[in-house]
VOVEX-952772 format. One record per residue (C-alpha): residue in three letters; x, y, z. Coordinates in nm, 2 decimals. Layout:
BEGIN
{'ALA', {X, Y, Z}}
...
//
This chain:
BEGIN
{'MET', {11.65, 7.28, 15.13}}
{'THR', {11.83, 7.08, 15.39}}
{'GLU', {12.06, 6.81, 15.25}}
{'THR', {12.04, 6.46, 15.33}}
{'VAL', {12.33, 6.30, 15.11}}
{'GLY', {12.64, 6.27, 15.36}}
{'PRO', {13.01, 6.33, 15.25}}
{'ASN', {13.07, 6.02, 15.07}}
{'VAL', {12.75, 5.92, 14.90}}
{'THR', {12.81, 5.93, 14.51}}
{'VAL', {12.66, 5.82, 14.18}}
{'ASP', {12.83, 5.52, 14.15}}
{'GLY', {12.79, 5.44, 14.51}}
{'VAL', {12.42, 5.41, 14.43}}
{'LEU', {12.49, 5.07, 14.24}}
{'ARG', {12.74, 4.94, 14.49}}
{'ARG', {12.49, 4.95, 14.76}}
{'SER', {12.23, 4.77, 14.55}}
{'ALA', {12.53, 4.50, 14.44}}
{'ARG', {12.59, 4.44, 14.82}}
{'ARG', {12.21, 4.40, 14.90}}
{'THR', {12.11, 4.19, 14.62}}
{'PRO', {12.41, 4.06, 14.44}}
{'ALA', {12.25, 3.79, 14.24}}
{'ARG', {11.92, 4.01, 14.11}}
{'ILE', {11.93, 4.05, 13.77}}
{'ALA', {12.02, 4.43, 13.72}}
{'VAL', {12.00, 4.50, 13.34}}
{'ASN', {11.91, 4.34, 13.03}}
{'TYR', {12.05, 4.43, 12.69}}
{'ASP', {12.01, 4.26, 12.35}}
{'GLU', {12.12, 3.90, 12.48}}
{'ARG', {12.32, 4.01, 12.76}}
{'THR', {12.20, 4.00, 13.11}}
{'TRP', {12.38, 4.14, 13.41}}
{'THR', {12.35, 4.06, 13.76}}
{'TYR', {12.39, 4.35, 14.03}}
{'GLU', {12.70, 4.20, 14.14}}
{'GLU', {12.85, 4.18, 13.76}}
{'LEU', {12.72, 4.49, 13.68}}
{'ASP', {12.91, 4.64, 13.98}}
{'ASP', {13.25, 4.48, 13.88}}
{'ALA', {13.20, 4.57, 13.55}}
{'VAL', {13.19, 4.95, 13.63}}
{'SER', {13.51, 4.91, 13.84}}
{'ARG', {13.69, 4.75, 13.60}}
{'ALA', {13.56, 4.99, 13.32}}
{'ALA', {13.70, 5.28, 13.56}}
{'ARG', {14.04, 5.14, 13.56}}
{'VAL', {14.03, 5.13, 13.17}}
{'LEU', {13.96, 5.48, 13.17}}
{'ARG', {14.23, 5.59, 13.41}}
{'ASP', {14.49, 5.37, 13.24}}
{'THR', {14.43, 5.59, 12.92}}
{'GLY', {14.61, 5.88, 13.11}}
{'LEU', {14.31, 6.04, 13.24}}
{'ALA', {14.30, 6.24, 13.55}}
{'ARG', {14.09, 6.34, 13.82}}
{'GLY', {13.80, 6.57, 13.69}}
{'ASP', {13.88, 6.53, 13.31}}
{'ARG', {13.60, 6.54, 13.07}}
{'VAL', {13.49, 6.24, 12.89}}
{'GLY', {13.26, 6.25, 12.60}}
{'ALA', {12.97, 5.96, 12.55}}
{'TYR', {12.88, 5.97, 12.18}}
{'GLY', {12.67, 5.62, 12.15}}
{'HIS', {12.33, 5.45, 12.14}}
{'ASN', {12.14, 5.31, 12.42}}
{'SER', {12.34, 4.99, 12.55}}
{'ASP', {12.48, 4.83, 12.83}}
{'ALA', {12.80, 4.96, 12.75}}
{'TYR', {12.68, 5.33, 12.77}}
{'LEU', {12.56, 5.29, 13.12}}
{'ILE', {12.88, 5.11, 13.22}}
{'GLY', {13.08, 5.38, 13.08}}
{'PHE', {12.87, 5.64, 13.24}}
{'LEU', {12.90, 5.51, 13.60}}
{'ALA', {13.29, 5.41, 13.53}}
{'CYS', {13.37, 5.78, 13.50}}
{'ALA', {13.17, 5.85, 13.83}}
{'ARG', {13.36, 5.54, 13.99}}
{'ALA', {13.69, 5.69, 13.85}}
{'GLY', {13.64, 6.07, 13.96}}
{'LEU', {13.60, 6.19, 13.59}}
{'VAL', {13.33, 6.41, 13.41}}
{'HIS', {13.08, 6.25, 13.19}}
{'VAL', {12.96, 6.45, 12.86}}
{'PRO', {12.65, 6.27, 12.71}}
{'VAL', {12.64, 6.39, 12.34}}
{'ASN', {12.29, 6.33, 12.11}}
{'GLN', {12.43, 6.06, 11.90}}
{'ASN', {12.21, 6.28, 11.60}}
{'LEU', {12.45, 6.52, 11.62}}
{'THR', {12.73, 6.56, 11.33}}
{'GLY', {12.94, 6.83, 11.21}}
{'ASP', {12.97, 7.18, 11.41}}
{'ASP', {12.71, 7.08, 11.65}}
{'LEU', {12.90, 6.78, 11.76}}
{'ALA', {13.23, 6.96, 11.74}}
{'TYR', {13.07, 7.22, 11.96}}
{'ILE', {12.99, 7.02, 12.25}}
{'VAL', {13.31, 6.81, 12.25}}
{'GLY', {13.54, 7.13, 12.22}}
{'GLN', {13.35, 7.34, 12.46}}
{'SER', {13.33, 7.09, 12.73}}
{'GLY', {13.71, 7.03, 12.68}}
{'SER', {13.66, 6.64, 12.64}}
{'THR', {13.99, 6.50, 12.60}}
{'LEU', {13.85, 6.12, 12.54}}
{'VAL', {13.52, 6.02, 12.37}}
{'MET', {13.37, 5.68, 12.45}}
{'ALA', {13.18, 5.61, 12.11}}
{'ASP', {13.01, 5.35, 11.92}}
{'PRO', {13.20, 5.23, 11.61}}
{'ASP', {12.93, 5.33, 11.38}}
{'LEU', {12.97, 5.72, 11.49}}
{'ALA', {13.31, 5.78, 11.56}}
{'GLY', {13.40, 5.87, 11.23}}
{'GLN', {13.18, 6.17, 11.28}}
{'LEU', {13.41, 6.30, 11.56}}
{'PRO', {13.61, 6.58, 11.48}}
{'ASP', {13.97, 6.51, 11.37}}
{'GLY', {14.23, 6.47, 11.67}}
{'VAL', {14.01, 6.36, 11.92}}
{'ARG', {14.08, 6.04, 12.10}}
{'VAL', {13.82, 5.77, 12.06}}
{'LEU', {13.75, 5.48, 12.29}}
{'PRO', {13.50, 5.23, 12.13}}
{'LEU', {13.23, 5.15, 12.36}}
{'ARG', {13.14, 4.80, 12.19}}
{'ASP', {13.17, 4.60, 11.91}}
{'ALA', {13.55, 4.64, 11.86}}
{'ASP', {13.83, 4.38, 12.00}}
{'ASP', {13.96, 4.74, 12.18}}
{'SER', {13.64, 4.86, 12.32}}
{'LEU', {13.56, 4.93, 12.67}}
{'LEU', {13.33, 4.63, 12.71}}
{'ALA', {13.61, 4.38, 12.55}}
{'ARG', {13.86, 4.50, 12.78}}
{'LEU', {13.65, 4.43, 13.11}}
{'ALA', {13.78, 4.06, 13.14}}
{'SER', {14.15, 4.12, 13.13}}
{'THR', {14.14, 4.45, 13.36}}
{'PRO', {14.17, 4.43, 13.73}}
{'PRO', {13.91, 4.63, 13.91}}
{'TYR', {13.97, 5.00, 14.01}}
{'ASP', {14.12, 5.05, 14.32}}
{'GLY', {14.23, 5.45, 14.31}}
{'GLU', {14.06, 5.75, 14.50}}
{'GLU', {13.70, 5.75, 14.55}}
{'PRO', {13.52, 6.06, 14.43}}
{'ARG', {13.37, 6.31, 14.66}}
{'THR', {12.99, 6.41, 14.68}}
{'GLU', {13.09, 6.76, 14.58}}
{'ASP', {13.28, 6.66, 14.29}}
{'LEU', {13.14, 6.73, 13.90}}
{'VAL', {13.01, 6.41, 13.76}}
{'GLN', {12.84, 6.50, 13.45}}
{'LEU', {12.81, 6.79, 13.21}}
{'LEU', {12.43, 6.79, 13.08}}
{'TYR', {12.41, 7.00, 12.79}}
{'THR', {12.05, 7.16, 12.78}}
{'SER', {11.87, 7.06, 12.46}}
{'GLY', {11.93, 7.41, 12.31}}
{'THR', {11.58, 7.49, 12.19}}
{'THR', {11.60, 7.87, 12.19}}
{'ALA', {12.00, 7.88, 12.21}}
{'ALA', {12.34, 7.74, 12.17}}
{'PRO', {12.33, 7.44, 12.44}}
{'LYS', {12.50, 7.49, 12.78}}
{'GLY', {12.66, 7.25, 13.02}}
{'ALA', {12.48, 7.20, 13.35}}
{'MET', {12.74, 7.13, 13.60}}
{'MET', {12.61, 6.83, 13.81}}
{'THR', {12.78, 6.72, 14.14}}
{'HIS', {12.72, 6.37, 14.27}}
{'ARG', {12.53, 6.53, 14.53}}
{'SER', {12.28, 6.71, 14.31}}
{'LEU', {12.23, 6.38, 14.13}}
{'VAL', {12.19, 6.16, 14.40}}
{'HIS', {11.94, 6.41, 14.57}}
{'GLU', {11.72, 6.40, 14.24}}
{'TYR', {11.70, 5.99, 14.25}}
{'LEU', {11.59, 6.02, 14.59}}
{'SER', {11.34, 6.26, 14.49}}
{'ALA', {11.24, 6.07, 14.21}}
{'ILE', {11.19, 5.72, 14.40}}
{'ALA', {10.97, 5.91, 14.64}}
{'ALA', {10.73, 6.07, 14.40}}
{'LEU', {10.70, 5.83, 14.13}}
{'ASP', {10.66, 5.54, 14.34}}
{'LEU', {10.96, 5.35, 14.19}}
{'SER', {10.98, 5.00, 14.38}}
{'ALA', {11.23, 4.69, 14.31}}
{'GLY', {10.95, 4.49, 14.22}}
{'ASP', {10.89, 4.73, 13.90}}
{'LEU', {11.01, 4.57, 13.54}}
{'PRO', {11.09, 4.90, 13.39}}
{'VAL', {11.17, 4.93, 13.01}}
{'HIS', {11.42, 5.21, 12.91}}
{'SER', {11.40, 5.30, 12.54}}
{'LEU', {11.44, 5.68, 12.54}}
{'PRO', {11.83, 5.79, 12.45}}
{'LEU', {12.04, 5.72, 12.78}}
{'TYR', {12.24, 6.03, 12.69}}
{'HIS', {11.91, 6.24, 12.80}}
{'SER', {11.88, 6.34, 13.17}}
{'ALA', {11.51, 6.21, 13.20}}
{'GLN', {11.56, 5.82, 13.10}}
{'MET', {11.88, 5.80, 13.28}}
{'HIS', {11.86, 6.02, 13.60}}
{'VAL', {11.48, 5.99, 13.65}}
{'PHE', {11.44, 5.62, 13.59}}
{'LEU', {11.75, 5.44, 13.51}}
{'LEU', {11.98, 5.54, 13.80}}
{'PRO', {11.67, 5.56, 14.05}}
{'TYR', {11.57, 5.21, 13.96}}
{'LEU', {11.93, 5.06, 13.99}}
{'ALA', {11.92, 5.20, 14.32}}
{'VAL', {11.59, 5.03, 14.46}}
{'GLY', {11.72, 4.71, 14.28}}
{'ALA', {11.48, 4.67, 14.01}}
{'ARG', {11.52, 4.47, 13.67}}
{'ASN', {11.57, 4.69, 13.39}}
{'THR', {11.53, 4.65, 13.03}}
{'ILE', {11.72, 4.89, 12.80}}
{'LEU', {11.62, 4.91, 12.45}}
{'ASP', {11.82, 5.08, 12.13}}
{'ALA', {11.49, 5.29, 12.07}}
{'PRO', {11.13, 5.32, 12.14}}
{'ASP', {11.02, 5.07, 11.92}}
{'ALA', {10.65, 5.03, 11.96}}
{'GLU', {10.63, 4.65, 11.86}}
{'ARG', {10.92, 4.53, 12.11}}
{'ILE', {10.77, 4.77, 12.37}}
{'PHE', {10.43, 4.61, 12.29}}
{'ASP', {10.59, 4.25, 12.32}}
{'LEU', {10.75, 4.32, 12.64}}
{'ILE', {10.45, 4.39, 12.80}}
{'GLU', {10.23, 4.14, 12.65}}
{'THR', {10.49, 3.85, 12.76}}
{'GLY', {10.55, 4.01, 13.14}}
{'ARG', {10.86, 4.14, 13.09}}
{'ALA', {10.79, 4.53, 13.09}}
{'ASP', {10.53, 4.72, 13.34}}
{'SER', {10.68, 5.03, 13.36}}
{'LEU', {10.72, 5.29, 13.08}}
{'PHE', {10.83, 5.64, 13.03}}
{'ALA', {10.80, 5.82, 12.71}}
{'PRO', {10.77, 6.18, 12.60}}
{'PRO', {10.40, 6.30, 12.47}}
{'THR', {10.52, 6.27, 12.09}}
{'VAL', {10.60, 5.90, 12.16}}
{'TRP', {10.27, 5.83, 12.37}}
{'ILE', {10.10, 6.01, 12.06}}
{'GLY', {10.26, 5.77, 11.82}}
{'LEU', {10.16, 5.47, 12.05}}
{'SER', {9.83, 5.57, 12.04}}
{'ASN', {9.80, 5.64, 11.70}}
{'ARG', {9.90, 5.28, 11.58}}
{'PRO', {9.62, 5.07, 11.47}}
{'ASP', {9.72, 4.79, 11.69}}
{'PHE', {9.74, 5.00, 12.01}}
{'ALA', {9.37, 4.90, 12.03}}
{'THR', {9.43, 4.53, 11.98}}
{'ARG', {9.72, 4.41, 12.17}}
{'ASP', {9.71, 4.30, 12.53}}
{'LEU', {9.84, 4.58, 12.73}}
{'SER', {9.68, 4.54, 13.06}}
{'GLY', {10.04, 4.42, 13.21}}
{'LEU', {10.14, 4.81, 13.18}}
{'ARG', {10.11, 4.90, 13.52}}
{'LYS', {10.28, 5.24, 13.52}}
{'ALA', {10.29, 5.50, 13.29}}
{'TYR', {10.54, 5.80, 13.27}}
{'TYR', {10.53, 6.10, 13.06}}
{'GLY', {10.74, 6.42, 13.03}}
{'ALA', {11.00, 6.61, 12.85}}
{'SER', {10.74, 6.84, 12.70}}
{'ILE', {10.39, 6.92, 12.74}}
{'MET', {10.11, 6.65, 12.68}}
{'PRO', {9.81, 6.77, 12.52}}
{'VAL', {9.51, 6.66, 12.75}}
{'PRO', {9.33, 6.53, 12.45}}
{'VAL', {9.59, 6.24, 12.42}}
{'LEU', {9.61, 6.19, 12.77}}
{'GLU', {9.21, 6.17, 12.77}}
{'ARG', {9.24, 5.91, 12.50}}
{'LEU', {9.51, 5.70, 12.66}}
{'LYS', {9.31, 5.70, 13.00}}
{'GLU', {8.98, 5.58, 12.78}}
{'ARG', {9.21, 5.28, 12.62}}
{'LEU', {9.37, 5.14, 12.94}}
{'PRO', {9.14, 5.29, 13.26}}
{'LYS', {9.35, 5.13, 13.52}}
{'LEU', {9.69, 5.24, 13.40}}
{'ALA', {9.86, 5.48, 13.66}}
{'PHE', {9.97, 5.80, 13.50}}
{'PHE', {10.27, 6.02, 13.63}}
{'ASN', {10.34, 6.37, 13.48}}
{'CYS', {10.72, 6.42, 13.51}}
{'PHE', {10.80, 6.81, 13.48}}
{'GLY', {11.16, 6.94, 13.50}}
{'GLN', {11.48, 7.07, 13.31}}
{'SER', {11.83, 6.94, 13.29}}
{'GLU', {11.95, 7.21, 13.54}}
{'ILE', {11.76, 7.04, 13.81}}
{'GLY', {11.87, 6.71, 13.74}}
{'PRO', {11.59, 6.69, 13.56}}
{'LEU', {11.28, 6.63, 13.78}}
{'ALA', {11.12, 6.92, 13.95}}
{'MET', {10.74, 6.84, 13.99}}
{'VAL', {10.54, 6.53, 13.96}}
{'LEU', {10.15, 6.51, 13.93}}
{'GLY', {10.06, 6.16, 14.06}}
{'PRO', {9.76, 5.92, 13.95}}
{'HIS', {9.55, 6.01, 14.22}}
{'GLU', {9.57, 6.39, 14.12}}
{'HIS', {9.50, 6.40, 13.77}}
{'LYS', {9.11, 6.41, 13.82}}
{'GLY', {9.03, 6.79, 13.75}}
{'ARG', {9.39, 6.91, 13.68}}
{'MET', {9.50, 6.69, 13.37}}
{'ASP', {9.70, 6.99, 13.24}}
{'SER', {9.89, 7.04, 13.56}}
{'CYS', {10.24, 6.92, 13.64}}
{'GLY', {10.19, 6.87, 13.98}}
{'ARG', {10.35, 7.00, 14.29}}
{'PRO', {10.74, 6.99, 14.37}}
{'VAL', {10.92, 6.69, 14.46}}
{'LEU', {11.11, 6.63, 14.78}}
{'PHE', {11.42, 6.84, 14.74}}
{'VAL', {11.28, 7.10, 14.53}}
{'GLU', {11.13, 7.43, 14.62}}
{'ALA', {10.95, 7.62, 14.37}}
{'ARG', {10.80, 7.99, 14.36}}
{'LEU', {10.64, 8.22, 14.07}}
{'VAL', {10.77, 8.55, 14.00}}
{'ASP', {10.72, 8.84, 13.80}}
{'GLU', {10.97, 9.01, 13.60}}
{'SER', {11.11, 9.21, 13.89}}
{'GLY', {11.13, 8.91, 14.09}}
{'LYS', {10.87, 8.95, 14.31}}
{'ASP', {10.63, 8.67, 14.42}}
{'VAL', {10.27, 8.66, 14.21}}
{'PRO', {9.95, 8.56, 14.38}}
{'ASP', {9.81, 8.20, 14.32}}
{'GLY', {9.59, 8.23, 13.97}}
{'GLU', {9.81, 8.46, 13.81}}
{'ARG', {10.09, 8.38, 13.56}}
{'GLY', {10.44, 8.40, 13.67}}
{'GLU', {10.81, 8.25, 13.60}}
{'ILE', {10.89, 7.97, 13.80}}
{'VAL', {11.22, 7.98, 14.01}}
{'TYR', {11.37, 7.72, 14.19}}
{'ARG', {11.57, 7.65, 14.53}}
{'SER', {11.71, 7.28, 14.56}}
{'PRO', {12.03, 7.09, 14.61}}
{'GLN', {11.95, 6.90, 14.29}}
{'LEU', {12.00, 7.23, 14.09}}
{'CYS', {12.34, 7.24, 13.89}}
{'GLU', {12.66, 7.42, 13.97}}
{'GLY', {12.59, 7.66, 13.69}}
{'TYR', {12.71, 7.63, 13.32}}
{'TRP', {13.03, 7.49, 13.22}}
{'ASP', {13.28, 7.80, 13.15}}
{'LYS', {12.99, 8.03, 13.06}}
{'PRO', {13.00, 8.30, 13.39}}
{'GLU', {12.74, 8.55, 13.23}}
{'GLU', {12.49, 8.29, 13.15}}
{'THR', {12.55, 8.14, 13.49}}
{'ALA', {12.47, 8.45, 13.66}}
{'GLY', {12.16, 8.53, 13.45}}
{'ALA', {11.99, 8.22, 13.55}}
{'PHE', {12.07, 8.23, 13.91}}
{'ARG', {11.98, 8.54, 14.10}}
{'ASP', {11.92, 8.63, 14.44}}
{'GLY', {11.96, 8.26, 14.53}}
{'TRP', {11.71, 8.12, 14.31}}
{'PHE', {11.73, 7.95, 13.95}}
{'HIS', {11.54, 8.12, 13.68}}
{'SER', {11.35, 7.82, 13.49}}
{'GLY', {11.23, 8.03, 13.19}}
{'ASP', {10.88, 7.82, 13.23}}
{'LEU', {10.58, 8.06, 13.28}}
{'ALA', {10.28, 7.87, 13.51}}
{'VAL', {10.01, 7.94, 13.73}}
{'ARG', {9.99, 7.77, 14.04}}
{'ASP', {9.66, 7.72, 14.24}}
{'SER', {9.52, 7.73, 14.60}}
{'HIS', {9.63, 7.37, 14.67}}
{'GLY', {10.01, 7.39, 14.52}}
{'TYR', {9.96, 7.25, 14.19}}
{'PHE', {10.16, 7.43, 13.90}}
{'THR', {10.02, 7.44, 13.55}}
{'VAL', {10.27, 7.54, 13.29}}
{'VAL', {10.14, 7.75, 13.01}}
{'ASP', {10.45, 7.83, 12.81}}
{'ARG', {10.80, 7.90, 12.77}}
{'VAL', {10.88, 8.25, 12.83}}
{'LYS', {11.06, 8.28, 12.47}}
{'ASP', {10.74, 8.08, 12.32}}
{'VAL', {10.48, 8.32, 12.43}}
{'ILE', {10.32, 8.51, 12.16}}
{'ASN', {10.25, 8.90, 12.14}}
{'SER', {9.95, 8.91, 11.93}}
{'GLY', {9.85, 9.25, 11.88}}
{'GLY', {10.01, 9.32, 12.23}}
{'VAL', {9.81, 9.05, 12.42}}
{'LEU', {10.02, 8.77, 12.51}}
{'VAL', {9.91, 8.44, 12.41}}
{'ALA', {10.00, 8.11, 12.54}}
{'SER', {10.08, 7.82, 12.26}}
{'ARG', {9.96, 7.56, 12.48}}
{'GLN', {9.58, 7.65, 12.50}}
{'VAL', {9.56, 7.70, 12.12}}
{'GLU', {9.74, 7.37, 12.05}}
{'ASP', {9.51, 7.17, 12.31}}
{'VAL', {9.21, 7.30, 12.11}}
{'LEU', {9.36, 7.19, 11.79}}
{'TYR', {9.43, 6.85, 11.92}}
{'THR', {9.09, 6.77, 11.97}}
{'HIS', {9.03, 6.80, 11.59}}
{'ASP', {9.03, 6.44, 11.43}}
{'ALA', {9.26, 6.56, 11.14}}
{'VAL', {9.53, 6.68, 11.34}}
{'ALA', {9.78, 6.42, 11.45}}
{'GLU', {10.06, 6.68, 11.58}}
{'VAL', {10.07, 7.04, 11.60}}
{'ALA', {10.29, 7.32, 11.75}}
{'VAL', {10.18, 7.70, 11.75}}
{'ILE', {10.44, 7.96, 11.70}}
{'GLY', {10.42, 8.36, 11.66}}
{'LEU', {10.56, 8.48, 11.34}}
{'PRO', {10.61, 8.84, 11.24}}
{'ASP', {10.31, 9.01, 11.14}}
{'GLU', {10.28, 9.43, 11.05}}
{'ARG', {9.94, 9.40, 11.19}}
{'TRP', {9.97, 9.15, 11.47}}
{'ILE', {10.34, 9.21, 11.57}}
{'GLU', {10.32, 8.86, 11.58}}
{'ALA', {10.05, 8.64, 11.40}}
{'VAL', {9.93, 8.30, 11.60}}
{'THR', {10.04, 8.04, 11.35}}
{'ALA', {9.94, 7.67, 11.39}}
{'VAL', {10.20, 7.43, 11.22}}
{'VAL', {10.00, 7.12, 11.19}}
{'VAL', {10.10, 6.72, 11.10}}
{'ARG', {9.75, 6.60, 10.94}}
{'ARG', {9.63, 6.25, 10.98}}
{'GLY', {9.33, 6.31, 10.74}}
{'GLU', {9.19, 6.53, 10.50}}
{'VAL', {9.13, 6.89, 10.61}}
{'ALA', {9.21, 7.24, 10.48}}
{'GLU', {9.35, 7.52, 10.66}}
{'GLU', {9.02, 7.72, 10.67}}
{'GLU', {8.84, 7.43, 10.83}}
{'LEU', {9.09, 7.42, 11.10}}
{'LEU', {9.07, 7.82, 11.15}}
{'ALA', {8.71, 7.82, 11.15}}
{'TYR', {8.75, 7.54, 11.42}}
{'ALA', {9.00, 7.73, 11.65}}
{'ARG', {8.76, 8.04, 11.63}}
{'GLU', {8.46, 7.85, 11.74}}
{'LYS', {8.65, 7.77, 12.07}}
{'LEU', {8.88, 8.03, 12.14}}
{'ALA', {8.87, 8.40, 12.19}}
{'GLY', {8.95, 8.60, 11.85}}
{'PHE', {9.29, 8.72, 11.95}}
{'LYS', {9.39, 8.35, 12.06}}
{'ALA', {9.27, 8.21, 11.76}}
{'PRO', {9.54, 8.10, 11.47}}
{'LYS', {9.56, 8.37, 11.20}}
{'ARG', {9.76, 8.07, 10.98}}
{'VAL', {9.77, 7.72, 10.97}}
{'LEU', {10.09, 7.56, 10.80}}
{'PHE', {10.10, 7.21, 10.69}}
{'VAL', {10.41, 6.99, 10.72}}
{'ASP', {10.49, 6.61, 10.72}}
{'GLU', {10.67, 6.62, 11.05}}
{'LEU', {10.77, 6.85, 11.35}}
{'PRO', {11.13, 6.89, 11.43}}
{'ARG', {11.22, 6.75, 11.75}}
{'ASN', {11.53, 6.70, 11.95}}
{'ALA', {11.56, 6.31, 12.05}}
{'SER', {11.40, 6.39, 12.41}}
{'GLY', {11.07, 6.47, 12.22}}
{'LYS', {11.06, 6.81, 12.26}}
{'ILE', {10.96, 6.98, 11.94}}
{'LEU', {11.20, 7.26, 11.84}}
{'LYS', {10.98, 7.56, 11.78}}
{'ARG', {11.29, 7.78, 11.74}}
{'GLU', {11.34, 7.56, 11.44}}
{'LEU', {11.00, 7.63, 11.29}}
{'ARG', {11.02, 7.98, 11.36}}
{'ASP', {11.36, 7.99, 11.16}}
{'ARG', {11.19, 7.81, 10.87}}
{'PHE', {10.88, 8.00, 10.83}}
{'GLN', {11.02, 8.36, 10.94}}
{'GLU', {10.97, 8.46, 10.56}}
{'GLU', {10.63, 8.35, 10.52}}
{'PRO', {10.41, 8.60, 10.39}}
{'ALA', {10.13, 8.74, 10.57}}
{'ARG', {9.79, 8.70, 10.44}}
{'THR', {9.46, 8.85, 10.50}}
{'VAL', {9.26, 8.63, 10.73}}
{'ALA', {8.90, 8.57, 10.75}}
{'PRO', {8.64, 8.81, 10.91}}
{'GLY', {8.61, 8.76, 11.26}}
{'ASP', {8.98, 8.75, 11.38}}
//
């Protein structure tokens, strides 16, 4: 698509312009600290000087291994202003997983919270983010602002590592240009405005919370509240006291909120905008939320790290009749559906989503073969299977690698999951394929119960509502489903865990 971002428009410049426009407006609340836009912009410049004074050079990679905080945000924007490449790391990673990202990215310094720094590989230079006398935050008052060379719009600003649900994580190379285009798309598609009061509770290392919400909201001049984690009690308190009216959460968090006893009794009428994404929202859960909060505007946000990550949005006025849809492409994204040979598929038929956009990454860091495999004929191949209707709305049916081959017939796990979510005793469910001599892969439901229910009851329930080849052949019960911090259920981990589950004869009618 045609680009609109100019030659000197950068990620850190998003904040700088807001600071010049509304210097005294509150930009961020975190814990007991409050930053105006002018104060936050000044802190970013001083933090950029701190980083460059450690000996870092333009283009060096800097890891970020910390919990949500104002210091984490300042560290990211300081890297952007100093011409460095920020490498956000999941704060839950340890051992080989942590060492892999630090090593593969070539990070020569890691900004880390003190309680996490001990997990880092030996020999890695560490700059405490906060809670230490020599931390990034503590040094700001005694450090002059950065006055060196400004970054260019085509420079790399971040390596966004993919969640690794099917393979080792890959570092998507994001430029200032790609992220600023994505911010503009988010602002336009999600109705973000200066008068909103967003609360940011999902991990800031993840692209959705940082790049779909926090940075675009800083661009429009909103007042932002950062929480350490999606604590339901704190979120409900902020809404009831008029300090929050906008919330993003993945389906797993929305499920947790809606399952709380006080969800039915707290005054949540002040919540105006609800955003969900990062994984597929079960339709029965969305219907339950809408019934409880009928005036709440719901937005479905869909995409992936490689595109910044917002690619499609289903707005509040578009949900009726298509609640399972992920919407239409946002401002700077073109999308098509193609078959295995790369040819367009007709509306109503399943195909892989491919994208073309200035929001896209430049490829994967130090992985030329993976880059060539994903970027073909000028389009990025997403790995998501979807159908498109005649009005241009896309509905994702599965990941390419999550489709189940049952008896030679392909089964989309999402349809099976949506059926099981309508059973009162099912709190959460993930449907996977497990090896089976008869079926090639047996459709298997992994269920977290919220009431007493037997396997045969769920199997019978599914057979009443699904064609025989789609109905689960087995149900496995677990206490919780594995997921990454963005809320995505790790089906690869479930397949690995239950790979050796013995096959069983199922009831007649399968």
